[in-house]
C-alpha positions as CSV (number, residue, x, y, z in Angstrom):
1,M,0.0,0.0,0.0
2,K,1.2,3.5,-0.9
3,D,1.4,6.1,1.7
4,S,-0.5,9.3,0.9
5,L,-0.4,12.7,2.4
6,F,-3.4,15.1,2.1
7,V,-3.1,18.7,2.9
8,T,-6.1,20.9,3.3
9,I,-6.3,24.6,3.9
10,E,-9.1,25.8,6.1
11,E,-10.3,29.2,5.3
12,K,-11.6,31.3,8.1
13,H,-15.3,32.1,7.3
14,V,-16.2,35.7,8.1
15,K,-19.8,36.8,8.1
16,H,-20.2,39.9,6.0
17,I,-23.1,42.3,6.1
18,E,-24.7,44.8,3.6
19,G,-22.2,47.4,2.5
20,D,-19.0,45.5,3.6
21,V,-16.1,45.6,1.2
22,W,-13.3,43.0,1.4
23,T,-10.7,41.2,-0.6
24,E,-10.9,37.5,-1.2
25,R,-8.7,35.5,-3.6
26,G,-7.3,38.6,-5.1
27,K,-10.7,40.2,-5.9
28,L,-12.6,43.0,-4.3
29,W,-16.1,42.0,-3.0
30,T,-19.1,43.7,-1.5
31,I,-22.7,42.9,-0.6
32,K,-25.5,45.0,-2.3
33,N,-29.1,44.2,-1.8
34,G,-28.2,41.0,0.0
35,I,-26.2,39.7,-3.0
36,K,-22.4,39.1,-2.9
37,R,-20.8,40.9,-5.9
38,T,-17.4,41.5,-7.2
39,M,-16.3,45.1,-7.6
40,S,-14.2,46.2,-10.6
41,K,-12.4,49.4,-11.5
42,M,-15.1,50.2,-14.0
43,D,-17.9,50.2,-11.5
44,E,-17.3,53.9,-10.5
45,A,-17.1,55.0,-14.2
46,R,-20.4,53.1,-14.9
47,K,-22.0,54.8,-12.0
48,Q,-21.0,58.3,-13.1
49,F,-22.1,57.9,-16.7
50,S,-25.3,55.9,-16.4
51,T,-28.6,57.6,-15.9
52,P,-30.4,56.4,-12.8
53,L,-34.0,55.0,-12.9
54,A,-35.3,57.8,-10.7
55,C,-34.2,61.4,-10.1
56,P,-32.3,61.8,-6.8
57,N,-34.1,65.2,-6.1
58,C,-37.8,64.5,-6.9
59,G,-37.9,60.7,-7.1
60,K,-39.7,60.7,-10.5
61,S,-38.9,58.3,-13.3
62,M,-36.1,59.4,-15.7
63,K,-37.4,57.8,-18.9
64,H,-37.5,60.9,-21.1
65,H,-34.6,61.6,-23.5
66,L,-34.1,65.1,-22.0
67,D,-33.6,63.5,-18.6
68,E,-30.5,61.7,-19.9
69,K,-29.1,65.0,-21.3
70,M,-29.8,66.9,-18.0
71,W,-28.4,64.1,-16.0
72,A,-25.1,64.4,-17.8
73,I,-25.0,68.1,-17.2
74,H,-26.8,68.8,-13.9
75,K,-27.1,65.3,-12.3
76,T,-30.9,65.7,-12.0
77,C,-34.0,65.3,-14.2
78,F,-35.2,67.8,-16.8
79,N,-38.1,68.9,-14.6
80,C,-35.8,69.7,-11.6
81,V,-33.5,71.7,-13.9
82,I,-36.5,73.7,-15.2
83,D,-37.6,74.3,-11.6
84,A,-34.1,75.3,-10.5
85,E,-33.6,77.7,-13.5
86,H,-37.1,79.2,-12.8
87,L,-36.0,80.0,-9.3
88,I,-32.8,81.5,-10.6
89,M,-34.8,83.7,-13.0
90,K,-37.2,84.8,-10.2
91,A,-34.2,85.7,-8.0
92,G,-32.8,87.9,-10.8
93,K,-29.6,86.0,-11.1
94,W,-30.1,84.6,-14.6
95,A,-27.3,86.7,-16.2
96,E,-24.7,85.4,-13.7
97,Y,-25.9,81.8,-14.1
98,E,-25.8,82.1,-17.9
99,K,-22.3,83.6,-17.9
100,A,-21.1,80.9,-15.5
101,K,-22.5,78.2,-17.9
102,I,-21.0,79.8,-21.0
103,T,-17.6,80.3,-19.3
104,A,-17.5,76.7,-18.1
105,N,-18.4,75.5,-21.7
106,A,-15.7,77.8,-23.2
107,E,-13.1,76.5,-20.7
108,G,-14.0,72.9,-21.5
109,F,-13.7,73.6,-25.2
110,L,-10.3,75.3,-24.6
111,K,-9.0,72.4,-22.6
112,D,-10.1,69.9,-25.4
113,L,-8.5,72.2,-28.0
114,I,-5.2,72.4,-26.2
115,S,-5.2,68.6,-25.8
116,Y,-6.0,68.1,-29.5
117,M,-3.3,70.6,-30.6
118,D,-0.7,68.9,-28.3
119,D,-1.5,65.5,-29.8
120,Y,-1.4,66.9,-33.3
121,N,2.0,68.6,-32.7
122,Q,3.5,65.4,-31.2
123,E,2.3,63.1,-34.0
124,G,4.0,65.3,-36.7
125,V,3.3,65.5,-40.4
126,A,4.7,62.9,-42.8
127,K,7.3,64.1,-45.2
128,A,5.4,62.7,-48.2
129,H,1.7,62.1,-48.9
130,V,0.0,60.1,-51.6
131,T,-3.0,62.0,-53.1
132,E,-6.2,60.4,-54.4
133,N,-4.7,60.4,-57.9
134,G,-1.8,58.3,-56.7
135,Q,0.7,61.2,-57.0
136,V,3.3,61.6,-54.2
137,E,3.5,65.1,-52.7
138,K,6.6,66.1,-50.9
139,W,5.8,68.5,-48.0
140,R,8.2,71.1,-46.6
141,D,8.7,71.8,-42.9
142,A,8.3,68.2,-41.8
143,D,9.8,69.2,-38.4
144,Q,6.5,71.0,-37.5
145,T,8.0,74.4,-36.7
146,E,5.5,76.4,-38.8
147,I,2.6,74.3,-37.8
148,K,3.5,74.6,-34.1
149,K,3.7,78.4,-34.4
150,I,0.2,78.4,-35.9
151,T,-1.4,76.0,-33.4
152,D,0.3,77.9,-30.5
153,S,-1.1,81.3,-31.8
154,V,-4.6,79.8,-32.2
155,V,-4.5,78.4,-28.6
156,E,-3.2,81.7,-27.3
157,D,-5.9,83.7,-29.2
158,I,-8.7,81.5,-27.9
159,T,-7.3,81.6,-24.3
160,K,-7.2,85.4,-24.4
161,K,-10.8,85.5,-25.7
162,V,-12.0,83.2,-22.9
163,Q,-10.2,85.3,-20.3
164,D,-11.7,88.5,-21.7
165,F,-15.1,87.0,-21.6
166,K,-14.6,85.9,-17.9
167,N,-13.5,89.4,-17.0
168,T,-16.5,91.2,-18.6
169,K,-19.4,92.0,-16.4
């Protein structure tokens, strides 16, 4: 008869309750609504970008297409945004509110533009391009000096315009 050796590992069983977060076998776990679930890195991103079933302010259903748009901007339903903007108008602060929204939009555009221009300048322009006709065009200034000057001046002009708008009353 052959001798055998068996080794078992006893895991300590811990009772978890609703809302607990723990690590088990290299994964992050939690309990939501009585169900044990794994948590991933994408859970927080999904939570931020998905429209809830009900408005957190009024509790009404968020089925309308405008609710999705308002959720992305204001984190509330369309009707709550209308009510809030109505109160702003009644208080006589609409001009300030409107300017703040336009400024935030312009600053977001500027940030995206700067990112786009930086990417464009880093990628560079090829020294030769093939046209639709099959002809090869040789381009000058493949080192991007002129293009960088142009993109920098565009970004500078738009930055100045955004700052001027912010400083106006």
